[in-house]
N, CA, C and O of each residue as an XYZ file, in Angstrom:
632
protein
N       0.822     -1.195      0.000
C       0.000      0.000      0.000
C       0.872      1.267      0.000
O       0.585      2.240     -0.697
N       1.948      1.220      0.809
C       2.842      2.378      0.883
C       3.573      2.575     -0.435
O       3.822      3.705     -0.853
N       3.921      1.447     -1.099
C       4.595      1.560     -2.393
C       3.662      2.176     -3.424
O       4.086      2.997     -4.238
N       2.376      1.778     -3.391
C       1.391      2.374     -4.308
C       1.253      3.863     -4.048
O       1.153      4.664     -4.977
N       1.249      4.224     -2.763
C       1.107      5.629     -2.396
C       2.314      6.432     -2.891
O       2.156      7.534     -3.418
N       3.523      5.874     -2.720
C       4.732      6.552     -3.197
C       4.725      6.677     -4.717
O       5.109      7.709     -5.268
N       4.285      5.614     -5.384
C       4.222      5.644     -6.851
C       3.204      6.677     -7.315
O       3.451      7.418     -8.267
N       2.050      6.722     -6.633
C       1.023      7.707     -6.985
C       1.535      9.124     -6.756
O       1.302     10.019     -7.568
N       2.230      9.314     -5.648
C       2.792     10.639     -5.370
C       3.835     11.018     -6.420
O       3.892     12.165     -6.863
N       4.657     10.047     -6.815
C       5.649     10.317     -7.859
C       4.972     10.662     -9.183
O       5.417     11.557     -9.901
N       3.885      9.941     -9.501
C       3.137     10.236    -10.729
C       2.534     11.631    -10.671
O       2.569     12.376    -11.650
N       1.980     11.977     -9.512
C       1.412     13.320     -9.347
C       2.493     14.388     -9.496
O       2.295     15.398    -10.171
N       3.620     14.154     -8.868
C       4.716     15.111     -8.955
C       5.203     15.250    -10.393
O       5.476     16.357    -10.857
N       5.309     14.138    -11.089
C       5.734     14.166    -12.490
C       4.727     14.924    -13.355
O       5.113     15.703    -14.227
N       3.431     14.693    -13.109
C       2.395     15.392    -13.878
C       2.444     16.888    -13.603
O       2.320     17.698    -14.522
N       2.623     17.254    -12.336
C       2.706     18.680    -11.992
C       3.935     19.335    -12.619
O       3.856     20.465    -13.099
N       5.063     18.639    -12.618
C       6.266     19.190    -13.244
C       6.079     19.334    -14.750
O       6.550     20.300    -15.351
N       5.397     18.382    -15.351
C       5.116     18.456    -16.786
C       4.238     19.662    -17.094
O       4.474     20.385    -18.062
N       3.221     19.871    -16.258
C       2.332     21.031    -16.446
C       3.123     22.321    -16.265
O       2.956     23.270    -17.031
N       3.983     22.355    -15.254
C       4.793     23.551    -15.013
C       5.681     23.854    -16.223
O       5.780     25.005    -16.649
N       6.326     22.818    -16.774
C       7.178     23.014    -17.954
C       6.380     23.527    -19.142
O       6.823     24.425    -19.859
N       5.199     22.952    -19.345
C       4.360     23.395    -20.460
C       3.915     24.841    -20.272
O       3.882     25.616    -21.227
N       3.573     25.199    -19.039
C       3.179     26.585    -18.771
C       4.340     27.547    -19.014
O       4.134     28.636    -19.549
N       5.544     27.163    -18.631
C       6.710     28.020    -18.872
C       6.962     28.193    -20.365
O       7.240     29.298    -20.831
N       6.864     27.094    -21.111
C       7.047     27.184    -22.563
C       5.984     28.076    -23.184
O       6.275     28.901    -24.050
N       4.755     27.902    -22.732
C       3.663     28.721    -23.255
C       3.849     30.187    -22.932
O       3.595     31.051    -23.771
N       4.291     30.470    -21.716
C       4.528     31.854    -21.321
C       5.633     32.472    -22.172
O       5.537     33.631    -22.574
N       6.679     31.700    -22.445
C       7.763     32.200    -23.304
C       7.256     32.501    -24.707
O       7.611     33.523    -25.292
N       6.424     31.613    -25.248
C       5.890     31.840    -26.593
C       4.960     33.042    -26.615
O       5.003     33.843    -27.550
N       4.119     33.176    -25.592
C       3.217     34.327    -25.546
C       3.994     35.626    -25.377
O       3.632     36.639    -25.976
N       5.037     35.617    -24.586
C       5.864     36.813    -24.418
C       6.514     37.201    -25.743
O       6.544     38.376    -26.106
N       7.030     36.212    -26.457
C       7.638     36.495    -27.765
C       6.601     37.030    -28.741
O       6.895     37.937    -29.520
N       5.399     36.483    -28.707
C       4.343     36.959    -29.604
C       3.937     38.383    -29.243
O       3.709     39.206    -30.130
N       3.844     38.681    -27.949
C       3.493     40.048    -27.529
C       4.564     41.042    -27.966
O       4.249     42.146    -28.408
N       5.834     40.647    -27.841
C       6.917     41.525    -28.286
C       6.851     41.748    -29.792
O       7.096     42.855    -30.272
N       6.524     40.707    -30.530
C       6.389     40.846    -31.982
C       5.254     41.795    -32.323
O       5.375     42.610    -33.238
N       4.152     41.692    -31.593
C       3.030     42.605    -31.830
C       3.423     44.039    -31.504
O       3.051     44.966    -32.223
N       4.164     44.221    -30.438
C       4.589     45.573    -30.069
C       5.506     46.162    -31.131
O       5.438     47.354    -31.430
N       6.372     45.311    -31.704
C       7.268     45.806    -32.752
C       6.556     45.978    -34.078
O       7.059     46.679    -34.957
N       5.403     45.361    -34.245
C       4.689     45.428    -35.520
C       4.090     46.801    -35.749
O       3.759     47.144    -36.884
N       3.943     47.584    -34.711
C       3.332     48.902    -34.845
C       4.321     50.000    -34.452
O       4.049     50.770    -33.531
N       5.460     50.083    -35.135
C       6.383     51.161    -34.795
C       5.837     52.486    -35.314
O       5.178     52.543    -36.352
N       6.125     53.537    -34.576
C       5.688     54.851    -35.038
C       6.791     55.412    -35.922
O       7.843     55.837    -35.446
N       6.526     55.401    -37.198
C       7.502     55.899    -38.167
C       7.003     57.218    -38.732
O       5.827     57.348    -39.072
N       7.890     58.194    -38.831
C       7.460     59.428    -39.482
C       7.250     59.182    -40.974
O       7.964     58.399    -41.599
N       6.266     59.861    -41.519
C       5.990     59.714    -42.947
C       7.081     60.431    -43.747
O       7.498     61.527    -43.371
N       7.539     59.835    -44.829
C       8.578     60.483    -45.627
C       8.032     61.735    -46.308
O       6.884     61.774    -46.752
N       8.870     62.737    -46.376
C       8.458     63.983    -47.021
C       8.671     63.940    -48.525
O       8.026     64.670    -49.278
N       9.583     63.077    -48.954
C       9.913     62.973    -50.361
C       9.691     61.547    -50.818
O       9.662     60.627    -50.001
N       9.534     61.357    -52.123
C       9.402     59.980    -52.617
C      10.616     59.144    -52.227
O      11.716     59.670    -52.056
N      10.413     57.875    -52.091
C      11.440     56.973    -51.595
C      12.588     56.794    -52.583
O      13.729     56.599    -52.163
N      12.317     56.854    -53.864
C      13.331     56.602    -54.883
C      14.404     57.684    -54.858
O      14.103     58.870    -54.720
N      15.668     57.260    -54.996
C      16.773     58.212    -55.044
C      16.973     58.781    -56.444
O      17.573     59.844    -56.605
N      16.479     58.085    -57.445
C      16.662     58.539    -58.816
C      15.529     59.486    -59.208
O      14.363     59.216    -58.923
N      15.875     60.595    -59.862
C      14.816     61.500    -60.307
C      14.032     60.871    -61.459
O      14.573     60.105    -62.257
N      12.767     61.210    -61.522
C      11.925     60.702    -62.594
C      12.102     61.619    -63.797
O      11.821     62.815    -63.722
N      12.565     61.061    -64.893
C      12.795     61.835    -66.107
C      11.711     61.458    -67.106
O      11.584     60.287    -67.465
N      10.920     62.439    -67.564
C       9.862     62.107    -68.512
C      10.445     61.669    -69.860
O      11.528     62.102    -70.253
N       9.724     60.822    -70.538
C      10.131     60.367    -71.866
C       9.936     61.522    -72.833
O       8.944     62.247    -72.749
N      10.874     61.697    -73.748
C      10.844     62.831    -74.665
C       9.565     62.863    -75.484
O       9.041     63.938    -75.775
N       9.057     61.694    -75.859
C       7.829     61.657    -76.660
C       6.633     62.207    -75.900
O       5.690     62.708    -76.512
N       6.658     62.122    -74.570
C       5.558     62.653    -73.770
C       5.618     64.170    -73.663
O       4.601     64.815    -73.407
N       6.800     64.743    -73.856
C       6.977     66.176    -73.666
C       6.891     66.946    -74.980
O       6.251     67.996    -75.043
N       7.527     66.435    -76.022
C       7.618     67.147    -77.294
C       6.761     66.444    -78.338
O       6.868     65.236    -78.550
N       5.913     67.229    -78.981
C       5.099     66.673    -80.064
C       5.982     66.536    -81.301
O       6.828     67.396    -81.549
N       5.803     65.476    -82.076
C       6.622     65.321    -83.279
C       6.365     66.469    -84.273
O       5.247     66.965    -84.411
N       7.429     66.858    -84.946
C       7.317     67.966    -85.900
C       6.627     67.497    -87.175
O       6.716     66.336    -87.575
N       5.953     68.428    -87.780
C       5.335     68.123    -89.074
C       5.845     69.150    -90.084
O       6.471     70.142    -89.712
N       5.575     68.904    -91.338
C       6.070     69.806    -92.381
C       5.356     71.147    -92.347
O       5.875     72.143    -92.852
N       4.172     71.178    -91.757
C       3.397     72.421    -91.721
C       3.895     73.382    -90.652
O       3.507     74.550    -90.641
N       4.753     72.904    -89.752
C       5.232     73.773    -88.677
C       6.043     74.923    -89.266
O       6.773     74.751    -90.242
N       5.902     76.078    -88.665
C       6.655     77.248    -89.119
C       8.119     77.078    -88.742
O       8.454     76.417    -87.759
N       8.973     77.682    -89.537
C      10.392     77.611    -89.241
C      10.688     78.461    -88.020
O      10.033     79.475    -87.777
N      11.672     78.041    -87.263
C      12.037     78.760    -86.061
C      12.840     79.997    -86.450
O      13.743     79.932    -87.285
N      12.502     81.104    -85.842
C      13.194     82.355    -86.108
C      14.147     82.611    -84.945
O      13.736     82.619    -83.785
N      15.411     82.817    -85.265
C      16.386     83.077    -84.221
C      16.505     84.571    -84.025
O      16.621     85.329    -84.988
N      16.475     84.985    -82.785
C      16.579     86.398    -82.450
C      17.844     86.586    -81.624
O      18.089     85.852    -80.667
N      18.638     87.570    -82.003
C      19.870     87.807    -81.266
C      19.604     88.390    -79.884
O      20.500     88.402    -79.041
N      18.403     88.867    -79.638
C      18.076     89.487    -78.353
C      17.722     88.478    -77.273
O      17.510     88.859    -76.122
N      17.655     87.208    -77.617
C      17.292     86.195    -76.620
C      18.534     85.888    -75.786
O      19.583     85.552    -76.335
N      18.419     86.000    -74.477
C      19.596     85.727    -73.643
C      19.942     84.235    -73.672
O      19.104     83.382    -73.963
N      21.182     83.964    -73.364
C      21.643     82.588    -73.345
C      21.012     81.860    -72.155
O      20.873     82.425    -71.071
N      20.638     80.619    -72.373
C      19.998     79.861    -71.300
C      21.024     79.462    -70.247
O      22.152     79.081    -70.560
N      20.604     79.559    -69.002
C      21.456     79.132    -67.890
C      21.193     77.644    -67.680
O      20.035     77.230    -67.617
N      22.224     76.848    -67.572
C      21.989     75.407    -67.383
C      21.200     75.147    -66.094
O      21.409     75.799    -65.071
N      20.299     74.183    -66.178
C      19.471     73.851    -65.016
C      20.318     73.125    -63.977
O      21.203     72.342    -64.324
N      20.045     73.388    -62.713
C      20.796     72.675    -61.673
C      20.411     71.192    -61.669
O      19.320     70.819    -62.101
N      21.311     70.373    -61.182
C      21.072     68.931    -61.105
C      19.948     68.668    -60.107
O      20.034     69.056    -58.941
N      18.894     68.006    -60.577
C      17.724     67.756    -59.733
C      18.090     66.838    -58.574
O      17.592     67.020    -57.463
N      18.951     65.855    -58.817
C      19.320     64.912    -57.761
C      20.110     65.603    -56.655
O      20.035     65.196    -55.496
N      20.871     66.649    -57.003
C      21.685     67.335    -56.012
C      20.882     68.365    -55.227
O      21.298     68.764    -54.140
N      19.760     68.795    -55.746
C      18.971     69.805    -55.050
C      18.067     69.141    -54.020
O      17.878     67.925    -54.036
N      17.516     69.947    -53.130
C      16.629     69.428    -52.086
C      15.199     69.287    -52.586
O      14.332     68.820    -51.848
N      14.944     69.676    -53.803
C      13.594     69.607    -54.356
C      13.342     68.185    -54.848
O      14.139     67.645    -55.615
N      12.244     67.579    -54.414
C      11.976     66.203    -54.854
C      11.590     66.169    -56.322
O      11.086     67.160    -56.851
N      11.817     65.055    -56.981
C      11.415     64.945    -58.381
C       9.896     64.931    -58.484
O       9.210     64.595    -57.518
N       9.376     65.288    -59.631
C       7.923     65.298    -59.778
C       7.375     63.874    -59.720
O       8.101     62.920    -59.999
N       6.099     63.725    -59.359
C       5.512     62.384    -59.306
C       5.412     61.783    -60.703
O       5.542     62.506    -61.691
N       5.186     60.488    -60.802
C       5.049     59.861    -62.113
C       3.927     60.519    -62.911
O       2.975     61.042    -62.332
N       4.035     60.494    -64.233
C       3.002     61.124    -65.051
C       1.633     60.521    -64.752
O       1.492     59.306    -64.616
N       0.655     61.365    -64.655
C      -0.712     60.917    -64.421
C      -1.112     60.931    -62.957
O      -2.295     60.773    -62.656
N      -0.170     61.116    -62.027
C      -0.486     61.130    -60.604
C       0.074     62.398    -59.977
O       1.173     62.841    -60.309
N      -0.691     62.967    -59.077
C      -0.181     64.115    -58.339
C       0.593     63.603    -57.128
O       0.503     62.430    -56.767
N       1.344     64.491    -56.517
C       2.117     64.111    -55.338
C       1.201     63.625    -54.225
O       1.520     62.656    -53.536
N       0.078     64.284    -54.047
C      -0.869     63.868    -53.004
C      -1.414     62.470    -53.275
O      -1.602     61.683    -52.347
N      -1.668     62.161    -54.554
C      -2.176     60.829    -54.890
C      -1.128     59.756    -54.601
O      -1.455     58.689    -54.082
N       0.133     60.040    -54.937
C       1.205     59.079    -54.676
C       1.370     58.879    -53.171
O       1.513     57.746    -52.711
N       1.353     59.967    -52.404
C       1.461     59.853    -50.945
C       0.289     59.073    -50.368
O       0.459     58.280    -49.442
N      -0.895     59.297    -50.914
C      -2.069     58.549    -50.447
C      -1.916     57.060    -50.748
O      -2.279     56.218    -49.927
N      -1.375     56.736    -51.931
C      -1.148     55.322    -52.272
C      -0.130     54.692    -51.322
O      -0.306     53.554    -50.885
N       0.925     55.427    -51.005
C       1.948     54.910    -50.092
C       1.354     54.698    -48.703
O       1.614     53.680    -48.062
N       0.554     55.665    -48.236
C      -0.087     55.516    -46.926
C      -1.017     54.313    -46.900
O      -1.043     53.566    -45.922
N      -1.781     54.123    -47.976
C      -2.692     52.976    -48.054
C      -1.909     51.673    -48.034
O      -2.290     50.727    -47.345
N      -0.822     51.623    -48.784
C       0.018     50.424    -48.803
C       0.591     50.141    -47.417
O       0.588     48.998    -46.960
N       1.081     51.182    -46.754
C       1.645     51.022    -45.411
C       0.586     50.515    -44.441
O       0.849     49.594    -43.668
N      -0.605     51.101    -44.471
C      -1.681     50.664    -43.578
C      -2.084     49.223    -43.853
O      -2.316     48.452    -42.922
N      -2.167     48.856    -45.134
C      -2.545     47.488    -45.499
C      -1.510     46.488    -45.000
O      -1.861     45.453    -44.434
N      -0.236     46.798    -45.209
C       0.825     45.896    -44.747
C       0.836     45.784    -43.221
O       1.019     44.693    -42.681
N       0.643     46.900    -42.533
C       0.619     46.867    -41.068
C      -0.546     46.024    -40.564
O      -0.396     45.266    -39.606
N      -1.719     46.156    -41.213
C      -2.890     45.374    -40.803
C      -2.665     43.888    -41.061
O      -3.006     43.056    -40.219
N      -2.097     43.546    -42.216
C      -1.831     42.137    -42.522
C      -0.829     41.543    -41.536
O      -0.994     40.404    -41.100
N       0.199     42.295    -41.186
C       1.179     41.824    -40.213
C       0.528     41.616    -38.855
O       0.750     40.599    -38.199
N      -0.279     42.588    -38.437
C      -0.975     42.483    -37.153
C      -1.895     41.266    -37.142
O      -1.908     40.511    -36.170
N      -2.665     41.069    -38.210
C      -3.584     39.927    -38.289
C      -2.833     38.601    -38.246
O      -3.263     37.662    -37.576
N      -1.713     38.524    -38.959
C      -0.962     37.262    -38.958
C      -0.348     36.989    -37.590
O      -0.287     35.836    -37.163
N       0.109     38.033    -36.891
C       0.653     37.833    -35.550
C      -0.436     37.422    -34.563
O      -0.208     36.558    -33.717
N      -1.607     38.027    -34.662
C      -2.733     37.641    -33.800
C      -3.103     36.195    -34.076
O      -3.360     35.427    -33.149
N      -3.131     35.822    -35.346
C      -3.440     34.442    -35.719
C      -2.415     33.482    -35.108
O      -2.779     32.416    -34.612
N      -1.146     33.858    -35.142
C      -0.099     33.017    -34.558
C      -0.287     32.878    -33.050
O      -0.117     31.790    -32.500
N      -0.635     33.971    -32.382
C      -0.864     33.927    -30.938
C      -2.034     33.003    -30.612
O      -1.971     32.231    -29.655
N      -3.098     33.083    -31.404
C      -4.267     32.227    -31.177
C      -3.889     30.759    -31.346
O      -4.301     29.915    -30.551
N      -3.111     30.455    -32.376
C      -2.693     29.064    -32.594
C      -1.778     28.571    -31.467
O      -1.894     27.427    -31.028
N      -0.885     29.422    -31.008
C       0.001     29.043    -29.903
C      -0.823     28.756    -28.656
O      -0.590     27.768    -27.960
N      -1.782     29.624    -28.383
C      -2.634     29.426    -27.209
C      -3.425     28.126    -27.319
O      -3.532     27.384    -26.343
N      -3.976     27.844    -28.492
C      -4.738     26.604    -28.683
C      -3.837     25.380    -28.513
O      -4.247     24.390    -27.906
N      -2.618     25.440    -29.044
C      -1.678     24.329    -28.888
C      -1.320     24.100    -27.421
O      -1.239     22.962    -26.959
N      -1.109     25.200    -26.696
C      -0.776     25.062    -25.281
C      -1.933     24.461    -24.491
O      -1.728     23.597    -23.638
N      -3.133     24.916    -24.774
C      -4.298     24.364    -24.077
C      -4.442     22.881    -24.381
O      -4.730     22.084    -23.487
N      -4.241     22.512    -25.635
C      -4.352     21.099    -26.011
C      -3.266     20.270    -25.332
O      -3.524     19.142    -24.911
N      -2.060     20.813    -25.222
C      -0.977     20.057    -24.589
C      -1.158     19.968    -23.075
O      -0.623     19.053    -22.449
N      -1.894     20.893    -22.482
C      -2.146     20.848    -21.044
C      -3.301     19.923    -20.684
O      -3.369     19.439    -19.554
N      -4.195     19.671    -21.609
C      -5.382     18.868    -21.310
C      -5.022     17.471    -20.818
O      -5.589     17.004    -19.830
N      -4.100     16.801    -21.482
C      -3.755     15.418    -21.115
C      -3.126     15.328    -19.728
O      -3.583     14.508    -18.931
N      -2.103     16.120    -19.388
C      -1.544     16.030    -18.025
C      -2.566     16.390    -16.943
O      -2.569     15.787    -15.869
N      -3.410     17.344    -17.213
C      -4.432     17.719    -16.227
C      -5.436     16.584    -16.057
O      -5.866     16.296    -14.940
N      -5.810     15.941    -17.157
C      -6.745     14.818    -17.077
C      -6.134     13.694    -16.239
O      -6.811     13.116    -15.389
N      -4.850     13.383    -16.478
C      -4.181     12.340    -15.695
C      -4.102     12.723    -14.220
O      -4.282     11.876    -13.345
N      -3.836     13.984    -13.951
C      -3.763     14.454    -12.571
C      -5.111     14.303    -11.873
O      -5.171     13.872    -10.722
N      -6.190     14.655    -12.567
C      -7.534     14.504    -11.985
C      -7.844     13.040    -11.692
O      -8.362     12.703    -10.627
N      -7.521     12.178    -12.647
C      -7.769     10.753    -12.443
C      -6.989     10.242    -11.237
O      -7.506      9.461    -10.438
N      -5.746     10.686    -11.114
C      -4.913     10.259     -9.986
C      -5.502     10.746     -8.669
O      -5.559      9.997     -7.694
N      -5.938     12.002     -8.642
C      -6.534     12.546     -7.419
C      -7.829     11.825     -7.062
O      -8.095     11.575     -5.886
N      -8.635     11.490     -8.064
C      -9.875     10.761     -7.802
C      -9.575      9.363     -7.267
O     -10.266      8.887     -6.366
N      -8.558      8.703     -7.805
C      -8.175      7.379     -7.298
C      -7.678      7.480     -5.858
O      -7.999      6.635     -5.022
N      -6.888      8.525     -5.574
C      -6.378      8.697     -4.211
C      -7.506      8.987     -3.225
O      -7.462      8.549     -2.076
N      -8.505      9.720     -3.676
C      -9.628     10.061     -2.809
C     -10.429      8.805     -2.466
O     -10.922      8.666     -1.347
N     -10.557      7.890     -3.431
C     -11.303      6.652     -3.211
C     -10.568      5.728     -2.244
O     -11.190      4.984     -1.486
N      -9.231      5.784     -2.281
C      -8.440      4.899     -1.404
C      -8.451      5.399     -0.023
O      -7.842      4.792      0.859
C-alpha cells in the first residue's frame, strides 16, 4: 500500500512538473508573440519625399510633339539671352515630380494605403499566430491535467 502511495505521489509530482514546464514554454511563446506585436506597430514618421533616389525623367515623346512639315520655321533672335543650365535635380533638395498621371498627393495617399494594409496584414498574422500558440498550449495541457484529476480521484477513493 505504501509503495502504491509513493508511486502515486511520484506520478502526481511528475504530472505537476510536466504542467509547469508546459506553462513556462507557453509563457515564453506568448511573451515572444506580444513583443512581436509591439514591434509590428512602430511609429515611423511619414517620408516627405518619394522613396526613390533617382529623379523621374519624362520620356521625350511625352513632352515634345513630333514635328510636321506644316510647322513654321524657327526664327532666331539675337536678343534672346543665353539659357542658364538647369541645376542637377538629384543634387537639389527639391523632390522629383511624381510619375506622369499622378499628383504628389495621390502618390502619398497610395503609399499611406500600402503602409496601412501591410501593417494590418502583419498584425492579423501575428494575432493568428498567438491564437494558434494558445490553442496548442491548451491542447498540450489537457492530457496532463486529465491524468492528474484521475490520480486525485483514485487517491480520494483509497
